[in-house]
C-alpha positions in Angstrom: 133.0 -28.5 -57.3 131.5 -27.2 -60.7 127.7 -28.0 -62.0 127.3 -29.4 -65.4 124.0 -29.8 -66.3 123.4 -32.7 -68.9 120.5 -35.1 -69.9 120.7 -38.0 -72.6 117.5 -36.5 -73.8 119.5 -34.0 -75.7 120.6 -36.7 -78.0 117.0 -37.1 -79.2 117.3 -34.0 -81.3 117.8 -35.4 -84.6 119.4 -33.4 -87.6 119.6 -36.3 -89.8 122.7 -38.3 -91.3 125.9 -36.3 -91.9 124.3 -32.8 -90.3 127.2 -31.4 -88.3 125.3 -30.4 -85.4 124.9 -33.7 -84.4 124.4 -36.1 -81.0 127.8 -37.2 -80.9 129.0 -33.7 -79.9 127.5 -34.2 -76.6 128.8 -37.8 -75.9 132.1 -36.9 -77.1 132.1 -34.1 -74.3 130.8 -36.4 -71.7 133.1 -38.9 -72.3 135.9 -36.5 -72.0 134.9 -35.0 -69.0 134.1 -38.5 -67.2 137.8 -39.5 -68.3 139.2 -36.6 -66.8 141.3 -36.9 -63.6 139.4 -34.2 -61.9 136.0 -35.5 -62.8 135.1 -36.3 -59.1 135.0 -32.4 -58.9 132.1 -32.5 -61.6 128.7 -32.1 -60.0 126.2 -33.7 -62.7 122.9 -32.4 -62.9 119.7 -33.3 -64.6 117.8 -30.3 -66.1 114.4 -29.5 -64.4 111.8 -31.3 -66.5 109.3 -29.2 -68.6 106.5 -30.8 -66.5 107.9 -29.2 -63.3 108.8 -26.0 -64.5 106.9 -25.3 -67.8 108.9 -22.8 -69.8 106.2 -21.8 -72.5 105.0 -18.5 -70.7 108.9 -17.4 -70.5 109.4 -18.5 -74.3 106.5 -16.5 -75.3 108.0 -13.1 -73.8 111.2 -14.0 -76.2 110.0 -15.4 -79.2 106.7 -14.5 -81.3 103.9 -16.9 -80.6 103.5 -17.6 -84.4 107.2 -18.9 -84.5 106.8 -21.2 -81.6 103.8 -22.6 -83.2 105.6 -23.2 -86.3 108.5 -25.2 -84.5 105.8 -27.1 -82.4 103.7 -27.9 -85.7 106.4 -29.2 -87.6 107.7 -31.7 -84.7 104.1 -32.8 -84.2 104.0 -33.7 -87.8 107.0 -35.9 -87.6 109.5 -33.2 -88.1 111.1 -31.3 -91.1 112.9 -28.7 -92.4 113.0 -25.0 -90.8 115.2 -23.4 -93.2 118.1 -25.2 -95.6 120.3 -25.7 -92.4 118.1 -26.1 -89.6 116.2 -29.6 -88.9 113.4 -30.3 -86.6 112.7 -33.8 -85.7 109.6 -35.2 -84.0 111.3 -34.7 -80.4 112.8 -31.6 -81.3 110.4 -29.0 -79.9 110.0 -31.1 -76.3 114.0 -31.5 -76.5 114.4 -27.5 -77.4 112.0 -26.8 -74.2 114.2 -29.0 -72.0 117.3 -27.3 -73.4 115.8 -23.9 -72.4 115.3 -25.4 -69.0 118.9 -26.5 -68.7 120.2 -23.1 -69.3 117.7 -21.8 -66.4 118.8 -24.4 -64.2 122.5 -23.1 -64.9 121.6 -19.5 -64.0 120.1 -21.2 -60.5 123.2 -22.9 -59.8 125.2 -19.9 -60.3 123.4 -17.5 -58.5 123.0 -20.0 -55.5 126.6 -21.1 -55.4 128.5 -18.1 -56.8 130.4 -20.6 -58.9 130.3 -21.2 -62.7 128.1 -24.0 -64.1 128.2 -25.4 -67.7 125.2 -26.2 -69.8 125.3 -29.2 -71.9 122.4 -28.9 -73.9 121.2 -28.9 -77.8 120.1 -27.7 -79.8 121.9 -24.5 -79.7 120.2 -20.9 -79.7 122.3 -18.0 -80.5 120.9 -17.8 -84.2 117.4 -17.9 -83.2 115.8 -14.4 -83.5 112.5 -13.5 -82.1 110.3 -14.5 -85.2 112.6 -17.4 -86.8 115.2 -19.9 -86.1 118.3 -20.6 -88.3 121.9 -21.8 -88.2 120.8 -25.2 -86.2 119.1 -22.9 -83.6 115.5 -23.4 -82.5 115.1 -21.1 -79.2 117.4 -18.2 -78.3 118.7 -19.9 -74.8 121.2 -17.4 -73.8 118.7 -14.6 -74.3 115.8 -16.5 -72.6 118.7 -17.0 -69.9 119.4 -13.6 -69.4 115.6 -12.4 -69.0 115.3 -15.0 -66.6 118.2 -14.0 -64.4 117.0 -10.5 -64.3 113.8 -11.9 -62.6 115.8 -13.1 -59.6 116.6 -11.3 -56.7 119.7 -9.1 -56.7 120.0 -9.3 -60.4 119.9 -6.1 -62.3 122.3 -6.3 -65.0 123.3 -9.3 -67.1 126.1 -9.6 -69.8 126.2 -12.2 -72.6 129.9 -12.9 -74.2 129.6 -14.9 -77.3 132.7 -16.5 -78.5 131.3 -18.6 -80.9 132.8 -18.5 -84.3 129.6 -17.4 -85.8 127.7 -14.0 -84.7 125.0 -14.4 -82.4 122.4 -12.5 -84.4 119.5 -14.0 -82.7 120.9 -13.2 -79.4 121.5 -9.6 -80.3 118.4 -9.1 -82.1 116.5 -10.0 -78.7 118.6 -8.3 -76.3 119.9 -5.2 -77.7 116.9 -3.1 -76.9 117.1 -3.6 -73.0 119.8 -1.6 -71.3 120.0 -4.1 -68.6 121.7 -6.6 -71.0 125.2 -6.1 -72.7 126.0 -8.2 -75.6 129.6 -8.7 -76.7 130.4 -11.2 -79.6 134.0 -12.0 -81.2 133.4 -13.7 -84.3 134.8 -14.4 -88.0 133.9 -12.0 -90.7 133.1 -12.6 -93.4 131.3 -15.6 -92.5 127.6 -16.9 -91.7 125.3 -15.4 -91.0 127.0 -12.1 -92.0 125.8 -9.8 -89.1 127.7 -8.5 -86.1 129.2 -5.5 -87.5 131.7 -3.5 -85.6 129.6 -0.1 -86.0 126.6 -1.4 -84.0 126.4 -0.4 -80.6 122.7 -1.3 -79.6 120.4 1.1 -78.3 122.1 1.8 -75.0 125.8 1.4 -76.1 125.0 -2.0 -74.6 126.6 -4.0 -78.0 130.2 -4.7 -78.8 130.9 -6.8 -81.9 134.3 -7.6 -82.5 134.5 -9.1 -86.1 137.5 -11.3 -86.6 139.6 -12.2 -89.7 139.9 -15.6 -90.9 143.1 -17.3 -89.9 143.0 -15.2 -86.5 144.9 -16.9 -83.6 145.1 -16.6 -80.1 147.7 -13.6 -80.8 144.9 -11.6 -82.3 142.0 -12.8 -79.7 144.2 -11.6 -76.7 144.6 -7.9 -77.5 140.7 -7.9 -78.3 140.0 -9.4 -74.7 142.2 -7.2 -73.1 141.6 -3.7 -74.8 138.2 -4.4 -75.9 136.0 -7.3 -73.9 137.3 -6.6 -70.3 136.9 -3.1 -70.4 133.5 -3.0 -72.0 132.2 -6.0 -69.4 134.0 -4.0 -66.5 132.2 -0.8 -67.2 128.7 -2.6 -67.4 129.3 -4.2 -64.1 127.2 -7.4 -64.7 125.6 -9.0 -61.7 125.7 -12.5 -64.0 127.6 -13.1 -66.9 126.3 -15.7 -69.6 128.8 -17.4 -71.9 127.6 -18.3 -75.3 130.3 -20.8 -75.7 130.8 -22.2 -79.0 133.9 -23.7 -79.8 133.9 -23.7 -83.7 136.8 -21.1 -84.0 139.0 -24.0 -83.4 141.3 -24.4 -86.2 140.3 -28.1 -86.8 136.7 -27.0 -87.1 135.1 -27.4 -90.4 132.6 -24.8 -90.5 135.0 -21.8 -90.2 138.4 -20.3 -90.6 139.6 -19.2 -87.2 142.9 -20.8 -85.9 142.4 -21.1 -82.2 143.5 -24.2 -80.1 141.6 -25.9 -77.4 143.7 -24.5 -74.6 143.0 -21.1 -75.7 139.7 -21.4 -74.2 141.5 -21.9 -71.0 142.6 -18.2 -71.5 139.3 -17.0 -72.3 137.9 -18.7 -69.1 140.6 -16.9 -67.0 139.6 -13.7 -68.5 135.9 -14.1 -67.5 136.9 -15.2 -64.2 138.7 -12.2 -63.4 135.4 -10.4 -63.9 133.2 -12.5 -61.8 132.6 -16.3 -60.7 129.1 -16.0 -61.5 129.1 -17.4 -65.1 127.1 -19.6 -67.1 128.7 -21.4 -69.6 126.3 -22.8 -72.3 127.2 -24.9 -75.3 126.5 -23.2 -78.8 128.7 -24.5 -81.7 131.8 -26.5 -82.3 131.8 -29.5 -84.7 135.3 -31.0 -84.7 134.5 -33.7 -82.1 138.1 -33.9 -80.7 138.4 -30.4 -80.4 135.3 -29.5 -79.2 135.6 -32.0 -76.2 139.1 -30.9 -75.5 137.8 -27.3 -75.4 134.9 -27.8 -73.1 137.4 -29.8 -70.6 139.8 -26.8 -70.8 137.1 -24.4 -70.0 135.8 -26.5 -67.2 139.4 -27.4 -65.6 140.5 -23.7 -66.1 137.1 -22.9 -63.4 138.2 -25.9 -61.2 141.8 -24.8 -61.0 140.7 -21.5 -59.6 138.5 -22.8 -56.7 
């Protein structure tokens, strides 16, 4: 069994018509998973309600209070633009808190079962820096989940692997000063947001950025995994691996220029499973609905095949 944390509440985060980060991303994934022949092996879980587990105290440790107040105020006033790409609707603040809880639930599930879990939540998070949101992201879900995991018994080190096509500038901004967290990103360069240079190593040699040229395929990614990513993560020896699982490096994705195929994410997942089964996969980008749904299904099917 593999836990998938999901709620229809995540569909209420509204970016407006024609925005690429839309509710249909989740419905496409859910429909694909429920139609899969191995669907019975999925343990569908609702995220813990914010009323049951308030996440504001943890949020305040990660993000500046002034920024949190801005997000809440825009939502309370009925919505508006956080920046040119990032919309906040009336429900967005509450849904973003629920998304954080879903990522925390993913950590809890993985640590309890020593098996992977997949968090199907939105809004995404890896572009949200300590004091500002951007790139469709409000709160830094993966970074928050990492710090939460470090508060759990037996967890002394956490690694974050970000295979979204865009560099997770927010995640790196928040975690790079902490020696207990390693961050590794494979991302298209040049591309939004223009960060993630290869010479950035973090204060504790705990950052590995691997810029990928436009047009890169699996043939370009596999050597990076085998020669860079896996040795970096093995040397760090994390007690938990968090994957910022963006699927916008697919060839069919409209927002970037990498040429992966959905089945390639099964290979990436196998690399991760060679390191540990304690993996929290959390959805980030991916905007072609068919490629996105197929890629998530391949990721989960790969985990289930190695049960």
